[in-house]
BAMI-167846 format. One record per atom (N, C-alpha, C): residue number from 1; atom name; x, y, z. Coordinates in nm, 2 decimals, always signed. Layout:
# residues N
+-----+------+--------+--------+--------+
!  nr ! atom !      x !      y !      z !
+-----+------+--------+--------+--------+
! NUM !   CA !      X !      Y !      Z !
...
+-----+------+--------+--------+--------+
This chain:
# residues 148
+-----+------+--------+--------+--------+
!  nr ! atom !      x !      y !      z !
+-----+------+--------+--------+--------+
!   1 !    N !  +3.13 !  -0.78 !  +0.06 !
!   1 !   CA !  +3.13 !  -0.64 !  +0.02 !
!   1 !    C !  +2.99 !  -0.58 !  +0.05 !
!   2 !    N !  +3.00 !  -0.47 !  +0.11 !
!   2 !   CA !  +2.87 !  -0.40 !  +0.16 !
!   2 !    C !  +2.86 !  -0.27 !  +0.09 !
!   3 !    N !  +2.74 !  -0.24 !  +0.03 !
!   3 !   CA !  +2.72 !  -0.12 !  -0.04 !
!   3 !    C !  +2.60 !  -0.05 !  +0.02 !
!   4 !    N !  +2.61 !  +0.08 !  +0.04 !
!   4 !   CA !  +2.50 !  +0.16 !  +0.10 !
!   4 !    C !  +2.42 !  +0.22 !  -0.02 !
!   5 !    N !  +2.29 !  +0.20 !  -0.02 !
!   5 !   CA !  +2.20 !  +0.27 !  -0.12 !
!   5 !    C !  +2.14 !  +0.38 !  -0.04 !
!   6 !    N !  +2.17 !  +0.50 !  -0.08 !
!   6 !   CA !  +2.12 !  +0.62 !  -0.01 !
!   6 !    C !  +2.03 !  +0.70 !  -0.10 !
!   7 !    N !  +1.91 !  +0.73 !  -0.05 !
!   7 !   CA !  +1.82 !  +0.81 !  -0.13 !
!   7 !    C !  +1.77 !  +0.93 !  -0.05 !
!   8 !    N !  +1.77 !  +1.05 !  -0.11 !
!   8 !   CA !  +1.74 !  +1.17 !  -0.05 !
!   8 !    C !  +1.59 !  +1.21 !  -0.06 !
!   9 !    N !  +1.57 !  +1.34 !  -0.06 !
!   9 !   CA !  +1.43 !  +1.39 !  -0.04 !
!   9 !    C !  +1.34 !  +1.35 !  -0.15 !
!  10 !    N !  +1.22 !  +1.32 !  -0.11 !
!  10 !   CA !  +1.10 !  +1.29 !  -0.19 !
!  10 !    C !  +1.11 !  +1.16 !  -0.26 !
!  11 !    N !  +1.22 !  +1.08 !  -0.25 !
!  11 !   CA !  +1.23 !  +0.95 !  -0.31 !
!  11 !    C !  +1.14 !  +0.85 !  -0.24 !
!  12 !    N !  +1.09 !  +0.88 !  -0.12 !
!  12 !   CA !  +1.00 !  +0.79 !  -0.05 !
!  12 !    C !  +0.86 !  +0.80 !  -0.12 !
!  13 !    N !  +0.84 !  +0.89 !  -0.21 !
!  13 !   CA !  +0.72 !  +0.91 !  -0.29 !
!  13 !    C !  +0.73 !  +0.85 !  -0.43 !
!  14 !    N !  +0.83 !  +0.77 !  -0.46 !
!  14 !   CA !  +0.84 !  +0.71 !  -0.59 !
!  14 !    C !  +0.71 !  +0.63 !  -0.61 !
!  15 !    N !  +0.66 !  +0.64 !  -0.74 !
!  15 !   CA !  +0.54 !  +0.57 !  -0.78 !
!  15 !    C !  +0.42 !  +0.66 !  -0.76 !
!  16 !    N !  +0.43 !  +0.76 !  -0.68 !
!  16 !   CA !  +0.32 !  +0.85 !  -0.65 !
!  16 !    C !  +0.35 !  +0.99 !  -0.71 !
!  17 !    N !  +0.48 !  +1.04 !  -0.68 !
!  17 !   CA !  +0.52 !  +1.17 !  -0.73 !
!  17 !    C !  +0.55 !  +1.17 !  -0.88 !
!  18 !    N !  +0.49 !  +1.25 !  -0.95 !
!  18 !   CA !  +0.52 !  +1.27 !  -1.09 !
!  18 !    C !  +0.56 !  +1.14 !  -1.17 !
!  19 !    N !  +0.47 !  +1.04 !  -1.18 !
!  19 !   CA !  +0.50 !  +0.92 !  -1.24 !
!  19 !    C !  +0.55 !  +0.93 !  -1.38 !
!  20 !    N !  +0.51 !  +1.04 !  -1.45 !
!  20 !   CA !  +0.55 !  +1.06 !  -1.59 !
!  20 !    C !  +0.70 !  +1.09 !  -1.59 !
!  21 !    N !  +0.76 !  +1.14 !  -1.48 !
!  21 !   CA !  +0.90 !  +1.17 !  -1.47 !
!  21 !    C !  +0.98 !  +1.06 !  -1.40 !
!  22 !    N !  +0.92 !  +1.01 !  -1.29 !
!  22 !   CA !  +0.99 !  +0.91 !  -1.20 !
!  22 !    C !  +0.95 !  +0.77 !  -1.21 !
!  23 !    N !  +0.84 !  +0.74 !  -1.29 !
!  23 !   CA !  +0.79 !  +0.61 !  -1.31 !
!  23 !    C !  +0.69 !  +0.57 !  -1.21 !
!  24 !    N !  +0.63 !  +0.45 !  -1.22 !
!  24 !   CA !  +0.52 !  +0.40 !  -1.14 !
!  24 !    C !  +0.57 !  +0.31 !  -1.03 !
!  25 !    N !  +0.70 !  +0.27 !  -1.03 !
!  25 !   CA !  +0.75 !  +0.17 !  -0.93 !
!  25 !    C !  +0.77 !  +0.25 !  -0.80 !
!  26 !    N !  +0.75 !  +0.18 !  -0.69 !
!  26 !   CA !  +0.77 !  +0.24 !  -0.55 !
!  26 !    C !  +0.92 !  +0.23 !  -0.51 !
!  27 !    N !  +0.95 !  +0.29 !  -0.40 !
!  27 !   CA !  +1.08 !  +0.28 !  -0.34 !
!  27 !    C !  +1.10 !  +0.13 !  -0.30 !
!  28 !    N !  +1.00 !  +0.07 !  -0.24 !
!  28 !   CA !  +1.01 !  -0.07 !  -0.20 !
!  28 !    C !  +1.04 !  -0.16 !  -0.32 !
!  29 !    N !  +0.97 !  -0.13 !  -0.43 !
!  29 !   CA !  +1.00 !  -0.21 !  -0.56 !
!  29 !    C !  +1.14 !  -0.20 !  -0.60 !
!  30 !    N !  +1.20 !  -0.07 !  -0.59 !
!  30 !   CA !  +1.34 !  -0.05 !  -0.63 !
!  30 !    C !  +1.43 !  -0.13 !  -0.54 !
!  31 !    N !  +1.41 !  -0.12 !  -0.41 !
!  31 !   CA !  +1.50 !  -0.19 !  -0.31 !
!  31 !    C !  +1.49 !  -0.34 !  -0.33 !
!  32 !    N !  +1.37 !  -0.39 !  -0.35 !
!  32 !   CA !  +1.36 !  -0.54 !  -0.38 !
!  32 !    C !  +1.44 !  -0.58 !  -0.50 !
!  33 !    N !  +1.43 !  -0.50 !  -0.61 !
!  33 !   CA !  +1.51 !  -0.53 !  -0.73 !
!  33 !    C !  +1.65 !  -0.53 !  -0.70 !
!  34 !    N !  +1.70 !  -0.42 !  -0.63 !
!  34 !   CA !  +1.84 !  -0.41 !  -0.59 !
!  34 !    C !  +1.89 !  -0.52 !  -0.50 !
!  35 !    N !  +1.80 !  -0.57 !  -0.41 !
!  35 !   CA !  +1.84 !  -0.68 !  -0.32 !
!  35 !    C !  +1.86 !  -0.81 !  -0.41 !
!  36 !    N !  +1.78 !  -0.83 !  -0.51 !
!  36 !   CA !  +1.79 !  -0.94 !  -0.59 !
!  36 !    C !  +1.92 !  -0.93 !  -0.67 !
!  37 !    N !  +1.95 !  -0.81 !  -0.73 !
!  37 !   CA !  +2.07 !  -0.79 !  -0.80 !
!  37 !    C !  +2.20 !  -0.81 !  -0.72 !
!  38 !    N !  +2.19 !  -0.76 !  -0.59 !
!  38 !   CA !  +2.30 !  -0.77 !  -0.50 !
!  38 !    C !  +2.33 !  -0.92 !  -0.47 !
!  39 !    N !  +2.23 !  -0.99 !  -0.44 !
!  39 !   CA !  +2.24 !  -1.13 !  -0.41 !
!  39 !    C !  +2.31 !  -1.21 !  -0.53 !
!  40 !    N !  +2.27 !  -1.17 !  -0.65 !
!  40 !   CA !  +2.33 !  -1.24 !  -0.77 !
!  40 !    C !  +2.47 !  -1.20 !  -0.79 !
!  41 !    N !  +2.51 !  -1.08 !  -0.74 !
!  41 !   CA !  +2.65 !  -1.03 !  -0.75 !
!  41 !    C !  +2.73 !  -1.08 !  -0.63 !
!  42 !    N !  +2.67 !  -1.13 !  -0.53 !
!  42 !   CA !  +2.74 !  -1.18 !  -0.41 !
!  42 !    C !  +2.78 !  -1.07 !  -0.31 !
!  43 !    N !  +2.70 !  -0.96 !  -0.31 !
!  43 !   CA !  +2.72 !  -0.85 !  -0.22 !
!  43 !    C !  +2.60 !  -0.82 !  -0.14 !
!  44 !    N !  +2.62 !  -0.74 !  -0.03 !
!  44 !   CA !  +2.51 !  -0.70 !  +0.05 !
!  44 !    C !  +2.48 !  -0.56 !  +0.04 !
!  45 !    N !  +2.36 !  -0.52 !  +0.04 !
!  45 !   CA !  +2.32 !  -0.38 !  +0.04 !
!  45 !    C !  +2.24 !  -0.34 !  +0.16 !
!  46 !    N !  +2.25 !  -0.22 !  +0.20 !
!  46 !   CA !  +2.17 !  -0.16 !  +0.30 !
!  46 !    C !  +2.11 !  -0.03 !  +0.24 !
!  47 !    N !  +1.98 !  -0.01 !  +0.27 !
!  47 !   CA !  +1.91 !  +0.11 !  +0.21 !
!  47 !    C !  +1.88 !  +0.21 !  +0.33 !
!  48 !    N !  +1.89 !  +0.33 !  +0.29 !
!  48 !   CA !  +1.85 !  +0.44 !  +0.38 !
!  48 !    C !  +1.79 !  +0.55 !  +0.30 !
!  49 !    N !  +1.68 !  +0.61 !  +0.34 !
!  49 !   CA !  +1.62 !  +0.72 !  +0.27 !
!  49 !    C !  +1.58 !  +0.82 !  +0.38 !
!  50 !    N !  +1.61 !  +0.95 !  +0.34 !
!  50 !   CA !  +1.57 !  +1.06 !  +0.43 !
!  50 !    C !  +1.54 !  +1.18 !  +0.35 !
!  51 !    N !  +1.45 !  +1.26 !  +0.40 !
!  51 !   CA !  +1.42 !  +1.39 !  +0.35 !
!  51 !    C !  +1.50 !  +1.50 !  +0.42 !
!  52 !    N !  +1.59 !  +1.46 !  +0.51 !
!  52 !   CA !  +1.67 !  +1.55 !  +0.59 !
!  52 !    C !  +1.81 !  +1.54 !  +0.55 !
!  53 !    N !  +1.87 !  +1.66 !  +0.52 !
!  53 !   CA !  +2.01 !  +1.67 !  +0.48 !
!  53 !    C !  +2.10 !  +1.62 !  +0.59 !
!  54 !    N !  +2.07 !  +1.66 !  +0.71 !
!  54 !   CA !  +2.16 !  +1.61 !  +0.82 !
!  54 !    C !  +2.16 !  +1.46 !  +0.84 !
!  55 !    N !  +2.05 !  +1.40 !  +0.83 !
!  55 !   CA !  +2.04 !  +1.25 !  +0.84 !
!  55 !    C !  +2.12 !  +1.18 !  +0.73 !
!  56 !    N !  +2.12 !  +1.24 !  +0.61 !
!  56 !   CA !  +2.20 !  +1.19 !  +0.50 !
!  56 !    C !  +2.35 !  +1.20 !  +0.52 !
!  57 !    N !  +2.39 !  +1.32 !  +0.58 !
!  57 !   CA !  +2.53 !  +1.34 !  +0.61 !
!  57 !    C !  +2.57 !  +1.24 !  +0.72 !
!  58 !    N !  +2.49 !  +1.22 !  +0.82 !
!  58 !   CA !  +2.52 !  +1.12 !  +0.92 !
!  58 !    C !  +2.54 !  +0.98 !  +0.87 !
!  59 !    N !  +2.46 !  +0.94 !  +0.77 !
!  59 !   CA !  +2.47 !  +0.81 !  +0.71 !
!  59 !    C !  +2.60 !  +0.80 !  +0.63 !
!  60 !    N !  +2.64 !  +0.91 !  +0.56 !
!  60 !   CA !  +2.76 !  +0.91 !  +0.48 !
!  60 !    C !  +2.88 !  +0.90 !  +0.58 !
!  61 !    N !  +2.88 !  +0.97 !  +0.69 !
!  61 !   CA !  +2.99 !  +0.96 !  +0.79 !
!  61 !    C !  +3.00 !  +0.82 !  +0.84 !
!  62 !    N !  +2.88 !  +0.76 !  +0.88 !
!  62 !   CA !  +2.88 !  +0.62 !  +0.93 !
!  62 !    C !  +2.93 !  +0.52 !  +0.83 !
!  63 !    N !  +2.91 !  +0.55 !  +0.70 !
!  63 !   CA !  +2.94 !  +0.45 !  +0.59 !
!  63 !    C !  +3.09 !  +0.42 !  +0.59 !
!  64 !    N !  +3.18 !  +0.51 !  +0.63 !
!  64 !   CA !  +3.32 !  +0.48 !  +0.62 !
!  64 !    C !  +3.36 !  +0.37 !  +0.71 !
!  65 !    N !  +3.28 !  +0.34 !  +0.81 !
!  65 !   CA !  +3.31 !  +0.23 !  +0.90 !
!  65 !    C !  +3.25 !  +0.10 !  +0.86 !
!  66 !    N !  +3.14 !  +0.10 !  +0.78 !
!  66 !   CA !  +3.06 !  -0.01 !  +0.75 !
!  66 !    C !  +3.05 !  -0.06 !  +0.61 !
!  67 !    N !  +3.08 !  +0.03 !  +0.51 !
!  67 !   CA !  +3.05 !  +0.00 !  +0.37 !
!  67 !    C !  +3.18 !  +0.03 !  +0.29 !
!  68 !    N !  +3.17 !  -0.04 !  +0.17 !
!  68 !   CA !  +3.28 !  -0.03 !  +0.08 !
!  68 !    C !  +3.26 !  +0.08 !  -0.03 !
!  69 !    N !  +3.13 !  +0.12 !  -0.05 !
!  69 !   CA !  +3.09 !  +0.22 !  -0.14 !
!  69 !    C !  +2.95 !  +0.26 !  -0.12 !
!  70 !    N !  +2.91 !  +0.37 !  -0.20 !
!  70 !   CA !  +2.77 !  +0.42 !  -0.18 !
!  70 !    C !  +2.72 !  +0.45 !  -0.32 !
!  71 !    N !  +2.59 !  +0.42 !  -0.34 !
!  71 !   CA !  +2.51 !  +0.46 !  -0.45 !
!  71 !    C !  +2.41 !  +0.56 !  -0.39 !
!  72 !    N !  +2.42 !  +0.68 !  -0.45 !
!  72 !   CA !  +2.35 !  +0.79 !  -0.38 !
!  72 !    C !  +2.26 !  +0.87 !  -0.48 !
!  73 !    N !  +2.13 !  +0.88 !  -0.45 !
!  73 !   CA !  +2.05 !  +0.97 !  -0.53 !
!  73 !    C !  +2.01 !  +1.09 !  -0.43 !
!  74 !    N !  +2.08 !  +1.20 !  -0.44 !
!  74 !   CA !  +2.06 !  +1.31 !  -0.34 !
!  74 !    C !  +1.94 !  +1.39 !  -0.38 !
!  75 !    N !  +1.87 !  +1.36 !  -0.48 !
!  75 !   CA !  +1.75 !  +1.44 !  -0.52 !
!  75 !    C !  +1.79 !  +1.58 !  -0.54 !
!  76 !    N !  +1.71 !  +1.67 !  -0.50 !
!  76 !   CA !  +1.73 !  +1.82 !  -0.52 !
!  76 !    C !  +1.85 !  +1.87 !  -0.45 !
!  77 !    N !  +1.90 !  +1.80 !  -0.34 !
!  77 !   CA !  +2.02 !  +1.84 !  -0.27 !
!  77 !    C !  +2.14 !  +1.84 !  -0.37 !
!  78 !    N !  +2.13 !  +1.76 !  -0.48 !
!  78 !   CA !  +2.24 !  +1.76 !  -0.57 !
!  78 !    C !  +2.28 !  +1.90 !  -0.62 !
!  79 !    N !  +2.19 !  +1.99 !  -0.63 !
!  79 !   CA !  +2.21 !  +2.11 !  -0.69 !
!  79 !    C !  +2.26 !  +2.22 !  -0.60 !
!  80 !    N !  +2.26 !  +2.20 !  -0.47 !
!  80 !   CA !  +2.31 !  +2.31 !  -0.39 !
!  80 !    C !  +2.37 !  +2.26 !  -0.25 !
!  81 !    N !  +2.38 !  +2.14 !  -0.22 !
!  81 !   CA !  +2.42 !  +2.10 !  -0.09 !
!  81 !    C !  +2.57 !  +2.07 !  -0.09 !
!  82 !    N !  +2.64 !  +2.18 !  -0.05 !
!  82 !   CA !  +2.79 !  +2.17 !  -0.03 !
!  82 !    C !  +2.82 !  +2.09 !  +0.09 !
!  83 !    N !  +2.73 !  +2.08 !  +0.18 !
!  83 !   CA !  +2.75 !  +2.00 !  +0.30 !
!  83 !    C !  +2.75 !  +1.85 !  +0.27 !
!  84 !    N !  +2.66 !  +1.81 !  +0.18 !
!  84 !   CA !  +2.67 !  +1.67 !  +0.13 !
!  84 !    C !  +2.79 !  +1.64 !  +0.05 !
!  85 !    N !  +2.83 !  +1.74 !  -0.04 !
!  85 !   CA !  +2.95 !  +1.73 !  -0.11 !
!  85 !    C !  +3.07 !  +1.71 !  -0.02 !
!  86 !    N !  +3.08 !  +1.79 !  +0.08 !
!  86 !   CA !  +3.19 !  +1.78 !  +0.18 !
!  86 !    C !  +3.19 !  +1.65 !  +0.25 !
!  87 !    N !  +3.08 !  +1.60 !  +0.29 !
!  87 !   CA !  +3.07 !  +1.47 !  +0.36 !
!  87 !    C !  +3.12 !  +1.36 !  +0.27 !
!  88 !    N !  +3.08 !  +1.36 !  +0.14 !
!  88 !   CA !  +3.13 !  +1.26 !  +0.05 !
!  88 !    C !  +3.28 !  +1.27 !  +0.03 !
!  89 !    N !  +3.33 !  +1.39 !  +0.01 !
!  89 !   CA !  +3.47 !  +1.41 !  +0.00 !
!  89 !    C !  +3.55 !  +1.36 !  +0.12 !
!  90 !    N !  +3.49 !  +1.38 !  +0.24 !
!  90 !   CA !  +3.56 !  +1.35 !  +0.37 !
!  90 !    C !  +3.58 !  +1.20 !  +0.39 !
!  91 !    N !  +3.48 !  +1.12 !  +0.35 !
!  91 !   CA !  +3.48 !  +0.98 !  +0.38 !
!  91 !    C !  +3.57 !  +0.90 !  +0.29 !
!  92 !    N !  +3.60 !  +0.95 !  +0.17 !
!  92 !   CA !  +3.69 !  +0.89 !  +0.08 !
!  92 !    C !  +3.64 !  +0.75 !  +0.04 !
!  93 !    N !  +3.51 !  +0.73 !  +0.02 !
!  93 !   CA !  +3.46 !  +0.61 !  -0.04 !
!  93 !    C !  +3.41 !  +0.64 !  -0.18 !
!  94 !    N !  +3.42 !  +0.53 !  -0.26 !
!  94 !   CA !  +3.36 !  +0.56 !  -0.40 !
!  94 !    C !  +3.21 !  +0.57 !  -0.39 !
!  95 !    N !  +3.16 !  +0.68 !  -0.45 !
!  95 !   CA !  +3.02 !  +0.71 !  -0.46 !
!  95 !    C !  +2.98 !  +0.73 !  -0.60 !
!  96 !    N !  +2.87 !  +0.66 !  -0.64 !
!  96 !   CA !  +2.81 !  +0.69 !  -0.77 !
!  96 !    C !  +2.68 !  +0.76 !  -0.75 !
!  97 !    N !  +2.67 !  +0.88 !  -0.81 !
!  97 !   CA !  +2.55 !  +0.96 !  -0.80 !
!  97 !    C !  +2.45 !  +0.91 !  -0.91 !
!  98 !    N !  +2.33 !  +0.89 !  -0.86 !
!  98 !   CA !  +2.22 !  +0.84 !  -0.95 !
!  98 !    C !  +2.10 !  +0.93 !  -0.95 !
!  99 !    N !  +2.05 !  +0.96 !  -1.07 !
!  99 !   CA !  +1.92 !  +1.03 !  -1.08 !
!  99 !    C !  +1.83 !  +0.96 !  -1.18 !
! 100 !    N !  +1.71 !  +0.94 !  -1.15 !
! 100 !   CA !  +1.61 !  +0.87 !  -1.23 !
! 100 !    C !  +1.59 !  +0.95 !  -1.36 !
! 101 !    N !  +1.57 !  +1.08 !  -1.35 !
! 101 !   CA !  +1.54 !  +1.16 !  -1.47 !
! 101 !    C !  +1.68 !  +1.21 !  -1.52 !
! 102 !    N !  +1.67 !  +1.26 !  -1.64 !
! 102 !   CA !  +1.79 !  +1.32 !  -1.70 !
! 102 !    C !  +1.80 !  +1.47 !  -1.65 !
! 103 !    N !  +1.88 !  +1.49 !  -1.55 !
! 103 !   CA !  +1.88 !  +1.63 !  -1.49 !
! 103 !    C !  +1.93 !  +1.73 !  -1.59 !
! 104 !    N !  +2.00 !  +1.69 !  -1.69 !
! 104 !   CA !  +2.06 !  +1.78 !  -1.79 !
! 104 !    C !  +1.95 !  +1.83 !  -1.89 !
! 105 !    N !  +1.84 !  +1.75 !  -1.89 !
! 105 !   CA !  +1.73 !  +1.79 !  -1.99 !
! 105 !    C !  +1.61 !  +1.85 !  -1.92 !
! 106 !    N !  +1.63 !  +1.89 !  -1.80 !
! 106 !   CA !  +1.52 !  +1.94 !  -1.72 !
! 106 !    C !  +1.54 !  +2.09 !  -1.70 !
! 107 !    N !  +1.47 !  +2.15 !  -1.60 !
! 107 !   CA !  +1.49 !  +2.29 !  -1.57 !
! 107 !    C !  +1.64 !  +2.32 !  -1.55 !
! 108 !    N !  +1.67 !  +2.45 !  -1.59 !
! 108 !   CA !  +1.81 !  +2.48 !  -1.58 !
! 108 !    C !  +1.87 !  +2.47 !  -1.44 !
! 109 !    N !  +1.80 !  +2.49 !  -1.34 !
! 109 !   CA !  +1.85 !  +2.48 !  -1.20 !
! 109 !    C !  +1.89 !  +2.34 !  -1.17 !
! 110 !    N !  +1.84 !  +2.24 !  -1.24 !
! 110 !   CA !  +1.87 !  +2.10 !  -1.22 !
! 110 !    C !  +2.00 !  +2.06 !  -1.29 !
! 111 !    N !  +2.05 !  +2.14 !  -1.38 !
! 111 !   CA !  +2.16 !  +2.10 !  -1.47 !
! 111 !    C !  +2.29 !  +2.08 !  -1.40 !
! 112 !    N !  +2.31 !  +2.15 !  -1.29 !
! 112 !   CA !  +2.43 !  +2.14 !  -1.22 !
! 112 !    C !  +2.42 !  +2.05 !  -1.09 !
! 113 !    N !  +2.52 !  +1.97 !  -1.08 !
! 113 !   CA !  +2.53 !  +1.89 !  -0.96 !
! 113 !    C !  +2.66 !  +1.93 !  -0.89 !
! 114 !    N !  +2.65 !  +1.98 !  -0.76 !
! 114 !   CA !  +2.77 !  +2.01 !  -0.69 !
! 114 !    C !  +2.83 !  +1.89 !  -0.63 !
! 115 !    N !  +2.75 !  +1.78 !  -0.63 !
! 115 !   CA !  +2.80 !  +1.65 !  -0.58 !
! 115 !    C !  +2.89 !  +1.57 !  -0.68 !
! 116 !    N !  +2.85 !  +1.58 !  -0.80 !
! 116 !   CA !  +2.92 !  +1.50 !  -0.91 !
! 116 !    C !  +3.07 !  +1.51 !  -0.90 !
! 117 !    N !  +3.13 !  +1.63 !  -0.88 !
! 117 !   CA !  +3.28 !  +1.63 !  -0.89 !
! 117 !    C !  +3.35 !  +1.55 !  -0.78 !
! 118 !    N !  +3.29 !  +1.51 !  -0.68 !
! 118 !   CA !  +3.35 !  +1.43 !  -0.57 !
! 118 !    C !  +3.31 !  +1.29 !  -0.58 !
! 119 !    N !  +3.23 !  +1.25 !  -0.68 !
! 119 !   CA !  +3.18 !  +1.11 !  -0.70 !
! 119 !    C !  +3.27 !  +1.04 !  -0.80 !
! 120 !    N !  +3.27 !  +0.91 !  -0.80 !
! 120 !   CA !  +3.33 !  +0.82 !  -0.89 !
! 120 !    C !  +3.27 !  +0.85 !  -1.03 !
! 121 !    N !  +3.14 !  +0.86 !  -1.03 !
! 121 !   CA !  +3.06 !  +0.88 !  -1.16 !
! 121 !    C !  +2.92 !  +0.92 !  -1.13 !
! 122 !    N !  +2.85 !  +0.95 !  -1.24 !
! 122 !   CA !  +2.71 !  +0.99 !  -1.23 !
! 122 !    C !  +2.63 !  +0.92 !  -1.34 !
! 123 !    N !  +2.51 !  +0.86 !  -1.30 !
! 123 !   CA !  +2.42 !  +0.80 !  -1.40 !
! 123 !    C !  +2.29 !  +0.88 !  -1.38 !
! 124 !    N !  +2.24 !  +0.93 !  -1.50 !
! 124 !   CA !  +2.11 !  +1.00 !  -1.49 !
! 124 !    C !  +2.03 !  +0.97 !  -1.62 !
! 125 !    N !  +1.90 !  +0.97 !  -1.60 !
! 125 !   CA !  +1.81 !  +0.96 !  -1.72 !
! 125 !    C !  +1.78 !  +0.82 !  -1.76 !
! 126 !    N !  +1.82 !  +0.72 !  -1.68 !
! 126 !   CA !  +1.79 !  +0.58 !  -1.72 !
! 126 !    C !  +1.69 !  +0.52 !  -1.63 !
! 127 !    N !  +1.61 !  +0.60 !  -1.57 !
! 127 !   CA !  +1.51 !  +0.55 !  -1.48 !
! 127 !    C !  +1.57 !  +0.47 !  -1.36 !
! 128 !    N !  +1.49 !  +0.38 !  -1.31 !
! 128 !   CA !  +1.54 !  +0.30 !  -1.19 !
! 128 !    C !  +1.65 !  +0.21 !  -1.23 !
! 129 !    N !  +1.66 !  +0.18 !  -1.36 !
! 129 !   CA !  +1.77 !  +0.09 !  -1.41 !
! 129 !    C !  +1.91 !  +0.15 !  -1.38 !
! 130 !    N !  +1.91 !  +0.28 !  -1.36 !
! 130 !   CA !  +2.04 !  +0.35 !  -1.33 !
! 130 !    C !  +2.10 !  +0.30 !  -1.20 !
! 131 !    N !  +2.01 !  +0.26 !  -1.10 !
! 131 !   CA !  +2.06 !  +0.21 !  -0.98 !
! 131 !    C !  +2.13 !  +0.07 !  -1.00 !
! 132 !    N !  +2.06 !  -0.01 !  -1.08 !
! 132 !   CA !  +2.12 !  -0.14 !  -1.10 !
! 132 !    C !  +2.25 !  -0.13 !  -1.18 !
! 133 !    N !  +2.26 !  -0.04 !  -1.27 !
! 133 !   CA !  +2.39 !  -0.02 !  -1.34 !
! 133 !    C !  +2.49 !  +0.03 !  -1.25 !
! 134 !    N !  +2.46 !  +0.12 !  -1.16 !
! 134 !   CA !  +2.55 !  +0.17 !  -1.06 !
! 134 !    C !  +2.60 !  +0.06 !  -0.97 !
! 135 !    N !  +2.51 !  -0.03 !  -0.93 !
! 135 !   CA !  +2.55 !  -0.14 !  -0.84 !
! 135 !    C !  +2.65 !  -0.23 !  -0.92 !
! 136 !    N !  +2.62 !  -0.27 !  -1.04 !
! 136 !   CA !  +2.71 !  -0.35 !  -1.11 !
! 136 !    C !  +2.84 !  -0.29 !  -1.13 !
! 137 !    N !  +2.85 !  -0.16 !  -1.17 !
! 137 !   CA !  +2.97 !  -0.10 !  -1.19 !
! 137 !    C !  +3.05 !  -0.08 !  -1.06 !
! 138 !    N !  +2.98 !  -0.05 !  -0.95 !
! 138 !   CA !  +3.05 !  -0.03 !  -0.83 !
! 138 !    C !  +3.12 !  -0.16 !  -0.78 !
! 139 !    N !  +3.05 !  -0.27 !  -0.79 !
! 139 !   CA !  +3.10 !  -0.40 !  -0.76 !
! 139 !    C !  +3.22 !  -0.43 !  -0.84 !
! 140 !    N !  +3.22 !  -0.41 !  -0.97 !
! 140 !   CA !  +3.33 !  -0.43 !  -1.06 !
! 140 !    C !  +3.45 !  -0.34 !  -1.01 !
! 141 !    N !  +3.42 !  -0.21 !  -0.99 !
! 141 !   CA !  +3.52 !  -0.12 !  -0.95 !
! 141 !    C !  +3.59 !  -0.16 !  -0.82 !
! 142 !    N !  +3.51 !  -0.20 !  -0.72 !
! 142 !   CA !  +3.57 !  -0.24 !  -0.59 !
! 142 !    C !  +3.64 !  -0.37 !  -0.60 !
! 143 !    N !  +3.61 !  -0.45 !  -0.70 !
! 143 !   CA !  +3.68 !  -0.58 !  -0.72 !
! 143 !    C !  +3.80 !  -0.56 !  -0.80 !
! 144 !    N !  +3.83 !  -0.44 !  -0.85 !
! 144 !   CA !  +3.95 !  -0.41 !  -0.93 !
! 144 !    C !  +3.93 !  -0.45 !  -1.08 !
! 145 !    N !  +3.81 !  -0.47 !  -1.12 !
! 145 !   CA !  +3.78 !  -0.52 !  -1.26 !
! 145 !    C !  +3.76 !  -0.41 !  -1.36 !
! 146 !    N !  +3.77 !  -0.28 !  -1.31 !
! 146 !   CA !  +3.76 !  -0.17 !  -1.40 !
! 146 !    C !  +3.87 !  -0.07 !  -1.39 !
! 147 !    N !  +3.89 !  +0.01 !  -1.48 !
! 147 !   CA !  +4.00 !  +0.11 !  -1.48 !
! 147 !    C !  +3.96 !  +0.21 !  -1.37 !
! 148 !    N !  +4.06 !  +0.26 !  -1.29 !
! 148 !   CA !  +4.04 !  +0.35 !  -1.18 !
! 148 !    C !  +4.07 !  +0.49 !  -1.23 !
+-----+------+--------+--------+--------+
């Protein structure tokens, strides 16, 4: 089983950008942790990060040929990118949207995700642990161990 970990804009600055909101761990730290979790679960992950909406869309399109599901932190694109929403809908893969902070407890413009309605689920506000929980759930879901 292959899972794509997709990170959007500014997530390359984890550990540097607003550590009081996003924590002190780097993106490399996150990916290392997810690789260890994936190995324990017997799955493979591939990571891609971009600050470009088009590059993220291209990765989502490619994912339908290579991956069984996607864990996606679209960052600020969550709130207005109908193009990303349409790409997710088009590939018909299970996608779990992840946010490090609780987008519902922040500025009002962050409260809406246009991506969430086409995702299997959304995890927010649990820090980097949200990625690990998303990975565990997605593996169970793809194995048929959870309700659909």
